[in-house]
Structures are given as C-alpha cells and as structure tokens.
C-alpha positions as CSV (number, residue, x, y, z in Angstrom):
1,M,47.4,-4.9,-46.6
2,N,44.9,-2.3,-47.6
3,P,43.7,-0.2,-44.6
4,F,40.1,-0.3,-45.8
5,T,40.2,-4.1,-45.6
6,S,40.9,-4.0,-41.8
7,I,38.1,-1.5,-41.3
8,R,35.6,-3.7,-43.2
9,R,36.7,-6.7,-41.1
10,Y,36.2,-4.7,-37.9
11,A,32.8,-3.5,-39.0
12,R,31.7,-7.0,-39.9
13,A,32.9,-8.4,-36.6
14,T,31.1,-5.7,-34.7
15,A,27.9,-6.3,-36.6
16,A,28.1,-10.0,-36.0
17,A,28.7,-9.4,-32.3
18,V,25.6,-7.2,-32.0
19,L,23.5,-9.8,-33.8
20,V,24.8,-12.6,-31.5
21,L,23.8,-10.4,-28.4
22,F,20.3,-9.9,-29.7
23,A,19.9,-13.5,-30.6
24,A,21.1,-14.5,-27.1
25,G,18.1,-13.0,-25.5
26,C,18.5,-9.3,-25.2
27,S,15.1,-7.8,-26.0
28,V,13.5,-4.5,-26.2
29,K,9.8,-4.1,-25.6
30,Y,8.4,-1.3,-27.7
31,S,4.9,-0.6,-29.0
32,F,3.1,2.3,-30.5
33,S,0.3,1.9,-28.0
34,G,2.6,2.4,-25.0
35,A,2.0,-1.1,-23.8
36,S,4.9,-3.0,-22.4
37,V,3.7,-6.6,-22.1
38,N,6.0,-9.7,-21.9
39,Y,4.1,-11.8,-24.4
40,A,6.3,-14.8,-23.7
41,L,4.8,-14.9,-20.2
42,S,1.4,-13.4,-20.6
43,K,-1.0,-14.5,-23.3
44,T,-4.5,-13.7,-21.9
45,V,-6.3,-10.9,-20.1
46,S,-9.6,-10.9,-18.3
47,V,-11.7,-8.0,-17.1
48,S,-14.3,-8.6,-14.4
49,Y,-17.5,-6.5,-14.4
50,F,-17.0,-3.2,-12.5
51,N,-20.0,-3.0,-10.1
52,N,-21.2,0.5,-9.1
53,M,-20.9,0.8,-5.3
54,A,-21.2,4.6,-5.3
55,A,-23.9,6.3,-3.4
56,M,-25.2,7.8,-6.6
57,V,-25.6,5.4,-9.6
58,A,-25.7,6.0,-13.3
59,P,-27.0,2.9,-15.1
60,I,-24.7,3.2,-18.1
61,L,-21.5,3.6,-16.0
62,S,-20.6,0.0,-15.1
63,P,-21.1,-1.5,-18.6
64,T,-19.4,1.5,-20.2
65,L,-16.3,1.2,-18.0
66,T,-16.0,-2.6,-18.3
67,D,-16.5,-2.5,-22.1
68,E,-14.1,0.4,-22.7
69,L,-11.3,-1.3,-20.7
70,T,-11.9,-4.6,-22.5
71,R,-11.9,-2.9,-25.9
72,K,-8.7,-1.0,-25.2
73,L,-6.9,-4.2,-24.1
74,A,-8.1,-6.0,-27.1
75,S,-7.2,-3.3,-29.6
76,Q,-3.9,-2.1,-28.0
77,T,-2.3,-5.4,-27.1
78,R,-1.9,-8.9,-28.6
79,L,-3.4,-10.4,-25.5
80,Q,-6.4,-12.7,-25.9
81,V,-9.4,-11.5,-23.9
82,V,-10.9,-14.3,-21.8
83,R,-13.9,-14.3,-19.5
84,E,-12.0,-15.0,-16.3
85,D,-8.6,-16.1,-14.9
86,G,-6.4,-14.4,-17.4
87,D,-2.6,-14.2,-17.1
88,L,-3.4,-10.5,-16.5
89,A,-6.6,-9.8,-14.6
90,F,-8.5,-6.6,-13.9
91,S,-11.3,-6.3,-11.3
92,G,-12.7,-3.6,-9.2
93,E,-15.6,-1.4,-8.4
94,I,-16.9,2.1,-8.9
95,T,-16.6,3.8,-5.5
96,G,-17.5,7.4,-6.3
97,Y,-19.9,9.3,-8.6
98,S,-20.6,12.8,-7.6
99,S,-21.5,16.2,-9.0
100,D,-20.3,19.3,-7.3
101,P,-20.2,23.0,-8.2
102,V,-16.8,24.3,-9.3
103,A,-17.2,27.8,-10.8
104,I,-19.0,30.2,-8.5
105,S,-20.2,33.6,-9.8
106,G,-19.9,36.9,-7.9
107,D,-23.5,36.5,-6.6
108,E,-22.6,33.0,-5.2
109,Y,-24.4,30.9,-7.9
110,A,-22.7,28.0,-9.5
111,L,-21.8,28.5,-13.2
112,Q,-20.3,25.1,-13.7
113,N,-20.6,21.7,-12.1
114,R,-18.0,18.9,-12.1
115,L,-18.9,15.2,-12.4
116,T,-16.2,13.1,-10.7
117,I,-16.0,9.3,-11.1
118,T,-13.7,7.2,-8.8
119,V,-12.8,3.6,-9.5
120,K,-10.9,1.2,-7.3
121,V,-8.9,-1.3,-9.5
122,K,-7.1,-4.5,-8.7
123,F,-4.7,-5.6,-11.3
124,V,-3.1,-9.0,-11.0
125,N,-0.1,-10.0,-13.2
126,K,0.4,-13.7,-12.6
127,A,3.7,-14.0,-14.5
128,E,5.3,-10.9,-13.0
129,P,3.6,-10.2,-9.6
130,Q,5.8,-7.2,-8.9
131,F,3.7,-5.3,-11.4
132,S,0.4,-6.2,-9.7
133,F,-1.4,-3.4,-7.8
134,E,-4.5,-2.2,-6.1
135,K,-5.1,1.5,-6.7
136,T,-7.8,4.1,-6.9
137,F,-8.3,6.2,-10.1
138,S,-10.4,9.4,-10.4
139,N,-11.2,11.7,-13.2
140,Y,-13.8,14.3,-14.0
141,G,-15.7,16.4,-16.6
142,D,-17.3,19.8,-16.2
143,Y,-20.8,20.9,-17.4
144,N,-22.9,24.0,-17.3
145,T,-25.4,24.5,-14.5
146,N,-28.2,25.2,-17.0
147,V,-27.9,21.5,-18.0
148,L,-29.2,18.7,-15.7
149,L,-26.8,16.0,-14.7
150,T,-29.1,13.4,-16.3
151,Q,-28.8,15.3,-19.6
152,A,-25.0,15.7,-19.4
153,E,-24.2,12.1,-18.4
154,G,-24.6,10.7,-21.9
155,T,-21.6,12.8,-23.1
156,L,-19.6,13.1,-19.8
157,I,-19.6,9.5,-18.8
158,P,-17.9,8.2,-22.0
159,E,-15.4,11.1,-21.9
160,I,-14.5,10.5,-18.2
161,V,-14.4,6.7,-18.7
162,E,-12.0,7.1,-21.6
163,K,-9.6,9.1,-19.4
164,L,-9.9,6.6,-16.5
165,V,-9.3,3.6,-18.9
166,D,-6.2,5.4,-20.3
167,D,-4.9,5.9,-16.7
168,I,-5.6,2.2,-15.7
169,F,-4.1,0.9,-18.9
170,N,-0.9,3.0,-18.5
171,E,-0.5,2.1,-14.9
172,A,-0.8,-1.6,-15.6
173,L,0.9,-2.0,-18.9
174,S,3.4,0.8,-19.4
175,N,6.4,-0.3,-17.3
176,W,8.9,2.3,-18.4
C-alpha cells in the first residue's frame, strides 16, 4: 500500500470529522462590528427615549442620544428595530450634564472647560438574561473658555454621544 494513500485517507477522515462537529451545532459568533448577538434567540431590538433628568438641560441631547443608539444598532447588527418590547431592549435617562474647568493657568483662570454627560442605561436581554444590566456611563469633551457652552454644544454633544453609544453598544453586545 502506498504511504501517501493512508495519509490522504487520514486527512479526509479528519476533514469529515471537523465538518460533522460544526454541523452538529458548534458555532462561532464573529462580526466586524464587534457585536456578539445570538440571532437564533434575538431578532428585534427596541430603544426607549432617553429623557433628560439632569439639572442642566440641552434640548438636542435626548434626541441625539436616542437616535444615535438606534442608528448604531440598526447599522451594526441584523436586529430589526421595533418601537417597544424588543428581544433586546434599551431604556434609561440622562442623569448628568455639567461643565467644569479642567485646565487652570498660573493666575488661577480656567483655560479649558470639560462638558461631561452621564447616562443611566437599563439593558434587557429576554433570551439570555445573564447579559442584562443596569449601568451608568459617562464621557466628556473639552472646549476653550473663550467659547460659551451654548456655542460648543453643537460640536461636543454629538462627539460625546458617539463615545457613550460605543460604550453602551460594547457593554451590551460584545460578550467576549
């Protein structure tokens, strides 16, 4: 018997065994977005409106946060976005919105201010409740003191919200 024949038979048998294992239900969740969703169990996602309960309120903050989280879920997963009662559900509120000096000069004047946004999020995963959570997320952006907060908000809020949404998305859907 040719020695190469037995090697070929062994290789074929090994390849067949690997295929059988994968067909039997072994699965690997991988995605370029970083999302790890069990699409066999979860088909829909809902995002409730994030009300602004902070002492200081920016009118664009609530819709910007809600829309950005919804947009990211729609574009980075195969989940269908529904108005309410999704298999995966996000809700919460904006609990903090503050501007504080962060860079002080030698003569004790602020050179930069920091806008900080804090959001309390409740994530419910009906199919896999062990991945549900209630957590607070916070992020910030700095701006010069020669600019009023109302002037800086138009640029800072979308930047900070994008970072917050990335953090929320990763916490909820990146189960590595």
